[in-house]
N, C-alpha and C positions, 0 to 999 in steps of 0.2 A: 504494500500500500504506500503510495506517495504521501508525503506529509501534506495535509490540507485537503486531501481528496475526500469528497462526500462527507465533510463534517458539517452537521446540521447547525451547530452553534459556533460559528467561527469567531464571534466577537465577545462571547461571554460563556463562562462555565459556572454553573450554580452548584454549590456544595452545601449539603445539610450542615456540615460542621463549621464552615467558615464564611458563608455568604457568597458574594459574587467576586470574581476576578475577571480581568480583561486582558486581551492581547495588546501588546504595544505595537508601535509602527512597523516592527520587524516580525510580528507574528508570535512573539514570545509571551509566555504566561509565567508570572511569578507565583510560585506556590507559597502560601503563608507559612511563616516559621513554625507555628504550632502544628501544622500538618506535616511539615518536613521532620520535626522532632518526633512525631508519633510514627510516621511511616517510612522515613528515610529519604535519601536524595535521588534515588533512581526509580523510575516508573515505566511501565509499558503502557502505551496508548492503545486502547482497544476500541474499535468502532462498533457500535451497536445500531440497530434500526432506529432506536429512540435518541441517539446522541453518541457521546464518547464517554469512556471511563478510563481513569488512571489506576493501574494495578501496581502496587509496590513490588519492586524486585529486591530480594534480600541481598545484603552486601556479600554474604557467603552462602550461596545456594546449597553447597554440599553440607555445610554446618546445619542449615535448616532441615535438610533431609535426614541427617544423623539425629537431630533432636526429635524428629517424628518417628524414628525407626527403633528397632530392637537394640538391646545392649550389644549383641554380636556385631551389628552393622556400625554402631557408634565407635567401636574400637578398631574397625578396619581402616587401613590406609587407602589412599586413592589407587595405588597399584593393586591392592587386594580386590577392590571393587571392580576395577577394569578387568582383571583376570577372571573373576567370578562371572562378569557379564559375557566375556568371550567364551567361557566354558558353557554357559547356559545357551548361548547362540549356537555353539557347535552341537550340543545335544539336540536342540530343536531342529537344526538343519539335518542331522543324521536321521531323525525320526521321519522326515519327509522324503528321504532318499531311499529308504528300505522298501 
């Protein structure tokens, strides 16, 4: 999606938490400090039929995954996770070849 394509509210975004924000002359939106403090600095822009939504992106997605996972996964290194994913892919592929 190109930036600015099919955005229904190109001049204002209404937030239940912080009221109204506007784009500046270059199309930028300043996210209020209290929102950044709560959700972080990085967001994914998602286009919906009814408008747009900003979805927070965690600073460390792997840590977020570990926090939601079992103890075994929390202790695994990135190399361990990659190897486990490769092994699972090999097993699934071999099931389809037989």
